[in-house]
C-alpha positions as CSV (number, residue, x, y, z in Angstrom):
1,X,1.0,24.1,8.7
2,X,-1.3,21.1,8.1
3,X,0.8,18.4,6.5
4,X,0.4,15.2,4.5
5,X,3.3,12.8,4.4
6,X,3.3,10.3,1.5
7,X,5.7,7.3,1.6
8,X,6.4,4.5,-0.9
9,X,9.0,2.9,1.3
10,X,12.0,1.4,-0.4
11,X,10.1,0.5,-3.5
12,X,8.8,2.4,-6.5
13,X,5.2,3.5,-6.8
14,X,5.2,6.3,-9.4
15,X,1.5,6.0,-9.9
16,X,0.8,7.1,-6.3
17,X,3.2,10.1,-6.6
18,X,1.7,11.1,-9.9
19,X,-1.9,10.7,-8.6
20,X,-1.4,12.6,-5.3
21,X,0.1,15.6,-7.3
22,X,-2.7,15.9,-9.8
23,X,-4.7,19.1,-9.7
24,X,-7.9,17.2,-8.6
25,X,-6.0,15.6,-5.7
26,X,-4.4,18.9,-4.7
27,X,-7.8,20.6,-4.7
28,X,-9.2,17.8,-2.5
29,X,-6.3,18.3,0.0
30,X,-6.7,22.1,0.0
31,X,-10.4,21.7,0.6
32,X,-9.5,19.8,3.8
33,X,-7.1,22.5,4.9
34,X,-3.8,20.8,4.1
35,X,-1.1,23.2,3.1
36,X,2.1,21.1,2.9
37,X,2.8,17.9,1.0
38,X,5.9,15.9,1.8
39,X,6.7,13.0,-0.7
40,X,9.1,10.1,-0.1
41,X,9.4,8.7,-3.6
42,X,11.8,5.8,-3.1
43,X,13.3,4.3,-6.2
44,X,10.6,5.8,-8.4
45,X,11.4,7.7,-11.6
46,X,9.1,10.6,-10.6
47,X,10.5,13.4,-8.3
48,X,8.2,16.3,-8.5
49,X,9.7,19.8,-8.5
50,X,8.3,22.2,-5.8
51,X,6.6,24.4,-8.4
52,X,4.8,21.5,-10.0
53,X,2.1,21.4,-7.2
54,X,0.4,24.8,-7.0
55,X,-1.2,26.0,-3.8
56,X,0.7,23.5,-1.6
57,X,4.2,23.7,-0.2
58,X,5.9,20.6,-1.6
59,X,9.0,18.8,-0.5
60,X,10.2,15.6,-2.2
61,X,13.0,13.2,-1.4
62,X,14.0,9.7,-2.3
63,X,15.4,8.2,1.0
64,X,16.4,9.3,4.5
65,X,18.0,7.3,7.3
66,X,14.7,7.7,9.1
67,X,11.3,9.0,8.2
68,X,10.0,8.9,11.8
69,X,10.3,12.7,12.1
70,X,8.3,13.2,8.8
71,X,5.6,10.8,10.1
72,X,5.6,12.5,13.5
73,X,5.0,15.9,12.1
74,X,2.3,14.8,9.6
75,X,-1.4,15.3,10.2
76,X,-2.1,12.5,7.7
77,X,0.1,9.8,6.4
78,X,-0.6,8.3,2.9
79,X,1.4,5.1,2.4
80,X,1.8,2.2,0.1
81,X,0.6,-1.0,1.6
82,X,4.0,-2.4,2.5
83,X,3.9,-4.1,6.0
84,X,6.9,-2.1,7.3
85,X,5.6,1.3,6.2
86,X,2.1,0.4,7.6
87,X,3.5,-0.6,10.9
88,X,5.7,2.4,11.2
89,X,2.8,4.8,10.3
90,X,0.4,3.0,12.7
91,X,3.1,3.3,15.4
92,X,3.3,7.0,14.9
93,X,-0.4,7.1,15.9
94,X,-1.4,9.3,12.9
95,X,-4.4,8.9,10.6
96,X,-3.3,6.5,7.8
97,X,-4.6,6.2,4.3
98,X,-3.1,3.2,2.5
99,X,-3.0,3.1,-1.2
100,X,-2.8,-0.5,-2.5
101,X,-0.7,-1.0,-5.6
102,X,-3.1,-3.3,-7.5
103,X,-0.6,-3.9,-10.3
104,X,1.6,-6.1,-8.1
105,X,1.3,-9.9,-8.7
106,X,0.7,-12.2,-5.7
107,X,-0.1,-9.1,-3.7
108,X,-0.7,-9.5,0.0
109,X,-1.0,-5.7,0.4
110,X,-4.7,-5.8,-0.2
111,X,-5.3,-8.5,2.5
112,X,-3.2,-6.5,5.0
113,X,-5.0,-3.2,4.2
114,X,-8.5,-4.9,4.4
115,X,-7.7,-6.5,7.8
116,X,-6.4,-3.3,9.3
117,X,-9.3,-1.4,7.8
118,X,-11.7,-3.9,9.3
119,X,-10.1,-3.2,12.7
120,X,-10.6,0.6,12.0
121,X,-6.9,1.4,12.1
122,X,-6.7,2.8,8.6
123,X,-8.6,3.7,5.4
124,X,-7.5,2.2,2.1
125,X,-8.0,2.7,-1.6
126,X,-6.2,2.3,-4.9
127,X,-4.7,5.1,-7.1
128,X,-7.9,5.1,-9.2
129,X,-10.0,5.9,-6.2
130,X,-7.5,8.1,-4.3
131,X,-8.9,11.5,-5.2
132,X,-12.5,10.4,-4.4
133,X,-11.3,9.0,-1.1
134,X,-9.5,12.2,-0.2
135,X,-12.8,14.1,-0.8
136,X,-15.0,11.8,1.3
137,X,-12.7,10.2,3.9
138,X,-13.8,10.5,7.6
139,X,-10.6,10.2,9.7
140,X,-12.6,10.4,12.9
141,X,-13.6,6.8,12.6
142,X,-10.0,5.6,12.9
143,X,-8.9,3.8,16.1
144,X,-5.3,4.2,17.2
145,X,-3.1,1.1,16.9
146,X,-1.6,0.3,20.2
147,X,1.9,-1.0,20.6
148,X,0.4,-4.2,22.3
149,X,-1.1,-5.0,18.9
150,X,2.3,-5.4,17.2
151,X,2.3,-9.2,17.9
152,X,-1.2,-9.5,16.4
153,X,0.0,-7.6,13.4
154,X,3.0,-10.0,13.0
155,X,0.8,-13.0,13.4
156,X,-1.6,-11.7,10.8
157,X,1.3,-11.0,8.4
158,X,2.7,-14.5,8.9
159,X,-0.7,-16.0,8.1
160,X,-1.2,-13.8,5.0
161,X,2.2,-14.8,3.7
162,X,1.8,-18.5,4.5
163,X,4.7,-18.5,7.0
164,X,2.9,-20.4,9.8
């Protein structure tokens, strides 16, 4: 069963959960052959019921000790742009679509997403462009992130956060 795994990490990103479960987004996913949607909703106030997303098998949970199995069984990972979630998703070597929360102040997420997109490791968008991105994305352009690049990722993160 072709699966999408959506993660918001330890935070709350209700806008992403609400957007990915709209009828337009679900139609875009179905048109690409996806049949199962697994949502990790974190601290958010939205926890969709299975019957709320027609035509897709839906599973939703707040937290697990590990989401590596969910990432490993996904055909596409959609993640918030948190560094930990991005690195874990890239490490799973799955296609990654990052949704930047543009409502955060002093947000380094956009810088991180842009850099990793520039290196062809992921696609990114915001909630307002998510459905269009799902309709038009070309996952074949993505280049797997190798474990050797983890230090490069850490150095970029340090630079973006002004730690160096």
